[in-house]
C-alpha positions as CSV (number, residue, x, y, z in Angstrom):
1,M,-183.4,-69.8,-173.0
2,A,-181.9,-69.8,-176.5
3,I,-184.0,-69.1,-179.6
4,E,-183.6,-71.5,-182.5
5,E,-183.9,-70.0,-185.9
6,R,-186.3,-71.5,-188.5
7,S,-184.9,-73.2,-191.6
8,N,-187.8,-73.4,-194.1
9,S,-186.7,-73.1,-197.7
10,T,-188.2,-70.4,-199.9
11,K,-189.2,-73.0,-202.4
12,D,-191.1,-75.0,-199.8
13,L,-192.9,-71.8,-198.6
14,K,-194.1,-70.9,-202.1
15,D,-195.7,-74.3,-202.5
16,R,-197.9,-74.0,-199.5
17,E,-201.6,-73.1,-199.5
18,V,-202.6,-69.5,-199.0
19,I,-204.6,-69.3,-195.7
20,L,-205.1,-65.6,-195.5
21,E,-205.3,-63.1,-198.4
22,V,-205.7,-59.4,-197.9
23,K,-206.3,-57.1,-200.8
24,G,-206.5,-53.3,-200.8
25,L,-207.2,-53.1,-197.1
26,K,-208.0,-49.5,-195.9
27,Q,-208.9,-48.6,-192.3
28,Y,-209.8,-44.9,-191.8
29,F,-211.0,-43.4,-188.6
30,P,-213.0,-40.1,-188.7
31,V,-211.6,-37.3,-186.6
32,D,-214.5,-34.9,-187.4
33,S,-216.9,-34.2,-190.2
34,H,-214.0,-33.1,-192.5
35,N,-211.0,-35.1,-191.5
36,V,-210.0,-38.8,-191.2
37,V,-206.9,-40.6,-190.0
38,K,-205.7,-43.1,-192.6
39,A,-204.4,-45.7,-190.2
40,V,-204.1,-48.3,-192.9
41,D,-204.0,-47.3,-196.6
42,D,-204.2,-49.9,-199.4
43,V,-202.4,-52.9,-197.9
44,S,-202.2,-56.3,-199.6
45,F,-200.5,-59.5,-198.6
46,Q,-200.8,-63.3,-198.2
47,V,-200.1,-65.7,-195.4
48,R,-199.4,-69.3,-196.2
49,K,-200.4,-72.4,-194.2
50,G,-198.0,-73.3,-191.5
51,T,-195.8,-70.2,-191.9
52,T,-195.4,-67.0,-189.9
53,F,-195.9,-63.6,-191.5
54,G,-194.1,-60.9,-189.4
55,L,-195.6,-57.5,-189.4
56,V,-193.1,-54.8,-188.2
57,G,-193.0,-51.1,-187.8
58,E,-192.7,-48.4,-185.2
59,S,-195.6,-47.5,-182.8
60,G,-198.5,-45.9,-184.6
61,S,-197.5,-47.4,-188.0
62,G,-200.8,-49.3,-188.3
63,K,-199.7,-52.9,-187.7
64,S,-202.0,-53.6,-184.8
65,T,-204.9,-51.9,-186.8
66,I,-204.3,-54.4,-189.6
67,G,-204.6,-57.4,-187.2
68,R,-207.8,-56.0,-185.6
69,S,-209.3,-55.2,-189.0
70,I,-208.6,-58.8,-190.2
71,I,-210.3,-60.4,-187.1
72,R,-213.1,-57.8,-187.4
73,L,-212.6,-56.0,-184.2
74,Y,-212.8,-53.0,-186.6
75,D,-215.0,-52.8,-189.7
76,P,-212.6,-52.3,-192.6
77,T,-213.3,-49.1,-194.6
78,E,-212.4,-50.8,-197.9
79,G,-210.7,-54.0,-199.2
80,T,-211.3,-57.7,-199.1
81,I,-210.1,-60.3,-196.6
82,T,-210.3,-64.0,-197.5
83,L,-209.6,-66.7,-194.9
84,S,-209.4,-70.3,-196.2
85,G,-211.2,-69.4,-199.4
86,K,-214.1,-67.6,-197.6
87,E,-214.5,-63.9,-197.7
88,V,-214.8,-62.4,-194.2
89,S,-214.9,-58.7,-195.1
90,G,-218.0,-56.7,-195.8
91,R,-221.1,-56.9,-193.7
92,L,-220.5,-59.0,-190.6
93,T,-223.3,-61.6,-190.8
94,R,-223.9,-64.3,-188.2
95,D,-222.4,-66.9,-190.6
96,K,-219.2,-64.9,-191.0
97,K,-218.9,-64.2,-187.2
98,D,-219.3,-68.0,-186.4
99,F,-216.7,-68.8,-189.1
100,L,-214.3,-66.2,-187.7
101,T,-214.6,-67.3,-184.1
102,T,-213.8,-70.9,-185.0
103,H,-211.1,-70.3,-187.7
104,M,-209.2,-67.3,-186.3
105,Q,-208.0,-66.4,-182.9
106,M,-205.9,-63.6,-181.3
107,I,-203.2,-63.4,-178.7
108,F,-203.3,-59.9,-177.1
109,Q,-200.5,-57.7,-176.0
110,D,-201.3,-57.3,-172.3
111,P,-201.6,-60.8,-170.8
112,M,-203.4,-59.5,-167.7
113,A,-205.9,-57.1,-169.3
114,S,-206.9,-59.8,-171.8
115,L,-207.8,-62.4,-169.1
116,N,-211.0,-62.1,-167.0
117,P,-209.8,-61.7,-163.4
118,R,-213.0,-63.2,-162.0
119,K,-212.7,-66.5,-164.0
120,K,-210.5,-69.5,-163.3
121,V,-208.0,-70.5,-165.9
122,I,-210.0,-73.6,-166.9
123,D,-213.0,-71.4,-167.8
124,I,-210.8,-68.8,-169.5
125,V,-209.2,-71.3,-171.8
126,A,-212.6,-73.0,-172.5
127,E,-214.4,-69.8,-173.5
128,G,-214.2,-70.6,-177.2
129,L,-215.2,-74.2,-176.6
130,D,-218.2,-73.1,-174.6
131,A,-219.4,-70.5,-177.1
132,N,-219.2,-72.9,-180.0
133,H,-220.2,-76.1,-178.2
134,L,-217.1,-78.0,-179.2
135,Y,-217.3,-80.8,-176.6
136,Q,-219.8,-83.6,-175.8
137,N,-219.6,-83.4,-172.0
138,R,-217.8,-81.8,-169.1
139,K,-215.1,-84.5,-169.0
140,E,-214.2,-83.9,-172.6
141,R,-214.1,-80.1,-172.0
142,E,-211.8,-80.7,-169.0
143,E,-209.5,-83.0,-171.0
144,K,-209.1,-80.5,-173.9
145,V,-208.2,-77.7,-171.5
146,Y,-205.7,-79.9,-169.5
147,K,-204.1,-81.1,-172.7
148,I,-203.6,-77.6,-174.1
149,L,-202.3,-76.3,-170.8
150,E,-199.6,-79.0,-170.8
151,R,-198.6,-78.1,-174.3
152,V,-197.8,-74.5,-173.2
153,G,-195.9,-75.6,-170.1
154,L,-198.6,-75.4,-167.4
155,N,-200.1,-78.3,-165.5
156,H,-203.7,-79.3,-164.8
157,E,-203.5,-78.3,-161.1
158,Q,-203.1,-74.7,-162.2
159,A,-206.3,-74.8,-164.1
160,N,-208.4,-73.9,-161.0
161,R,-206.3,-70.8,-160.2
162,Y,-207.1,-67.2,-161.1
163,P,-205.0,-65.0,-163.4
164,H,-203.5,-62.8,-160.6
165,M,-201.8,-65.9,-159.2
166,F,-199.5,-66.3,-162.2
167,S,-196.5,-64.4,-163.5
168,G,-196.6,-62.3,-166.7
169,G,-195.1,-65.1,-168.8
170,Q,-197.5,-67.7,-167.4
171,R,-200.4,-65.4,-168.1
172,Q,-199.3,-65.1,-171.7
173,R,-199.1,-68.9,-171.9
174,I,-202.7,-69.0,-170.8
175,G,-203.6,-66.5,-173.6
176,I,-201.8,-68.8,-176.1
177,A,-203.7,-71.8,-174.8
178,R,-207.0,-70.0,-175.1
179,A,-206.2,-69.3,-178.8
180,I,-204.9,-72.7,-179.9
181,V,-207.5,-74.8,-178.0
182,M,-209.9,-73.8,-180.8
183,Q,-207.5,-75.3,-183.4
184,P,-207.8,-72.2,-185.6
185,E,-206.6,-71.7,-189.2
186,L,-204.9,-68.5,-188.2
187,I,-203.6,-66.9,-185.0
188,I,-202.9,-63.2,-184.8
189,A,-200.2,-62.5,-182.2
190,D,-200.5,-58.7,-181.5
191,E,-197.3,-57.6,-179.8
192,C,-197.7,-60.7,-177.6
193,I,-194.2,-60.5,-176.1
194,S,-193.7,-56.8,-175.8
195,A,-195.0,-56.6,-172.2
196,L,-192.7,-59.5,-171.0
197,D,-189.2,-59.5,-169.7
198,V,-186.5,-60.3,-172.4
199,S,-185.7,-63.6,-170.8
200,I,-189.4,-64.6,-170.8
201,Q,-189.8,-63.5,-174.4
202,A,-187.5,-66.2,-175.7
203,Q,-189.5,-68.9,-173.8
204,V,-192.8,-67.7,-175.2
205,V,-191.5,-67.5,-178.8
206,N,-190.0,-71.0,-178.5
207,I,-193.4,-72.3,-177.3
208,M,-195.1,-70.7,-180.2
209,K,-192.6,-72.2,-182.7
210,D,-192.9,-75.7,-181.1
211,L,-196.7,-75.5,-181.3
212,Q,-196.5,-74.4,-184.9
213,D,-194.3,-77.4,-185.8
214,E,-196.5,-79.8,-183.8
215,L,-199.9,-78.6,-184.9
216,G,-199.2,-76.8,-188.2
217,L,-200.3,-73.4,-186.9
218,T,-200.2,-70.3,-189.0
219,Y,-199.3,-66.9,-187.4
220,L,-199.6,-63.3,-188.2
221,F,-196.9,-62.0,-185.8
222,I,-197.1,-58.3,-185.1
223,A,-194.1,-56.7,-183.4
224,H,-191.8,-53.7,-183.4
225,D,-188.7,-55.7,-182.6
226,L,-187.1,-56.9,-185.9
227,A,-184.6,-59.0,-184.0
228,M,-187.3,-61.2,-182.5
229,V,-189.3,-61.2,-185.7
230,K,-186.3,-62.6,-187.6
231,Y,-186.3,-65.8,-185.5
232,I,-190.0,-66.6,-185.8
233,S,-191.0,-65.3,-189.2
234,D,-190.8,-66.8,-192.7
235,Y,-192.1,-63.6,-194.4
236,I,-191.8,-60.0,-193.2
237,G,-193.8,-57.0,-194.1
238,V,-192.4,-53.6,-193.0
239,I,-195.1,-51.0,-192.5
240,H,-194.9,-47.2,-192.0
241,L,-197.7,-44.8,-191.7
242,G,-200.2,-47.3,-193.0
243,H,-198.3,-48.4,-196.0
244,F,-196.2,-51.5,-196.7
245,V,-192.8,-50.0,-197.7
246,E,-191.1,-53.4,-198.1
247,M,-192.0,-57.0,-198.0
248,G,-190.2,-60.3,-198.6
249,T,-188.8,-63.4,-197.1
250,K,-186.8,-62.9,-193.9
251,E,-183.6,-63.6,-195.8
252,E,-184.4,-60.9,-198.4
253,I,-185.3,-58.3,-195.8
254,F,-182.2,-58.9,-193.6
255,S,-179.7,-59.6,-196.4
256,N,-180.9,-57.1,-199.0
257,P,-182.9,-54.3,-197.4
258,V,-183.7,-51.6,-200.0
259,H,-186.1,-49.1,-198.5
260,P,-184.4,-46.6,-196.2
261,Y,-187.1,-47.1,-193.5
262,T,-186.2,-50.8,-193.4
263,K,-182.5,-50.0,-193.2
264,S,-183.3,-47.6,-190.3
265,L,-185.1,-50.4,-188.4
266,L,-182.3,-52.9,-189.0
267,S,-179.7,-50.4,-187.9
268,A,-181.4,-50.1,-184.5
269,I,-181.0,-53.8,-183.6
270,P,-178.4,-53.9,-180.8
271,E,-175.2,-56.0,-181.4
272,P,-174.4,-58.6,-178.7
273,N,-170.6,-57.9,-179.3
274,P,-169.6,-54.8,-177.4
275,I,-166.9,-54.0,-179.9
276,T,-169.2,-54.0,-182.9
277,E,-172.0,-52.4,-180.9
278,R,-169.6,-49.5,-180.2
279,D,-169.1,-49.0,-183.9
280,R,-172.8,-49.5,-184.9
281,K,-174.1,-46.6,-186.9
282,L,-177.8,-45.7,-186.8
283,V,-179.6,-44.9,-190.1
284,V,-182.0,-42.0,-189.6
285,Y,-185.1,-42.0,-191.8
286,D,-187.2,-38.9,-192.3
287,K,-189.6,-39.3,-195.2
288,N,-190.4,-35.6,-195.4
289,E,-186.8,-34.5,-195.4
290,M,-186.1,-37.1,-198.2
291,G,-189.3,-36.0,-200.1
292,V,-190.8,-39.5,-200.0
293,D,-194.5,-39.6,-200.8
294,Y,-196.0,-43.1,-200.4
295,T,-199.1,-42.2,-202.5
296,K,-196.8,-41.6,-205.5
297,G,-194.8,-44.8,-205.1
298,T,-195.6,-48.1,-206.9
299,K,-194.9,-51.7,-206.0
300,H,-191.6,-52.8,-207.5
301,F,-190.9,-56.6,-207.3
302,L,-187.2,-57.3,-207.1
303,T,-188.0,-61.0,-206.9
304,P,-191.4,-62.7,-207.0
305,S,-191.5,-62.3,-203.2
306,H,-189.5,-59.1,-202.5
307,M,-191.5,-55.9,-202.9
308,V,-190.5,-52.3,-202.4
309,L,-192.8,-49.3,-202.5
310,A,-191.1,-46.5,-204.4
311,T,-191.0,-44.4,-207.5
312,D,-188.7,-45.4,-210.3
313,A,-186.2,-42.6,-209.3
314,E,-186.3,-43.6,-205.6
315,L,-185.7,-47.3,-206.4
316,A,-182.7,-46.4,-208.5
317,A,-181.3,-44.3,-205.7
318,W,-181.9,-46.8,-202.9
319,A,-180.9,-49.9,-204.8
C-alpha cells in the first residue's frame, strides 16, 4: 500500500491552536544515592491542533521517555506540561488524572503486550468508555465500539474475538481504536509501527492519517525511522541523549538539515533506486570526537520554526 504525503502549508500550521505545550521538561532517574541518568534534559516544544509532531532519534535518546512523561506514566523531574490550556504537570491530583484520561491517549509499541489477552476486543476498546462512563446504556457502548472498529478497518463481528486471534497489524488497529474511541485532544503514538512488517506499516500510517483528516486528531508520533516520520509529520524534533538538537517543519529538516546528528540520520535512509543506493554515503556522528557539549549550546532560530542547538562557533561551522 502506498503512502500519500501530507501537503499542509507552513502558514496554515502556524495559525492553528496550540494543543500541547512542553516547557523545560526534565526526566531524571536515580541510579544510586550519588548518580542520576538524565534521560530528558530541558526539552521544550509545542504541538498544534490537527497536526503531527514527529519525535525522532536513535534508541535510548529519550523520545519514548518524553511521551511517557507527558501522559504521566512517569512523574517529570522538572518542567511544565500544558494540554488545551490546563497544566497537567506537578502533583497528579484526581482532577488532573481524570482530565488526562479523557483528553490524552497512547498507542503503544507492542500491539500484543498492550492488549489484555483475557478480554474480548469489544471490552478492550471500551475500557476508556467504561472507566469514564461515556455512554448511557449497553447499546450505545456497543455502537460506539462497532463504529470505531469499522473506521480502523475491522468489522463488528470481530469484536467478540480475543487478541491472539488477530495478526500484528490488526492488533495495532485495535490499539488505535481504543485510543480514538475516547475522542482525545492528543494521541501519543510511541513507536507504534516499529513491531510491524514494512508492508503493514504503510497501512497503519495511512489509517492514522485518514482518521486525522476525518476527526481532526493531533499526534505526537515517536519513531526512529525518519523516512516514515517524513510522510506523517508536519513538524519534526530530532532528539539525542535527552536534548533537542534540531527542530522544524519537515521541509526544513529534510531540505536544510544543519546539525550533524540530523544529517547522520538522514544519510541512513535507504534509497529505493539501486544505483543511487550504491553511491549513498553515510554521515558518521560522534559528539565526543567532534567536541560537542549540549549543555554549552544555545537555541539558534534560523527561521521562526527552525531551531538548532549549538554554540556560535558550531553553528558557523555546520551552516
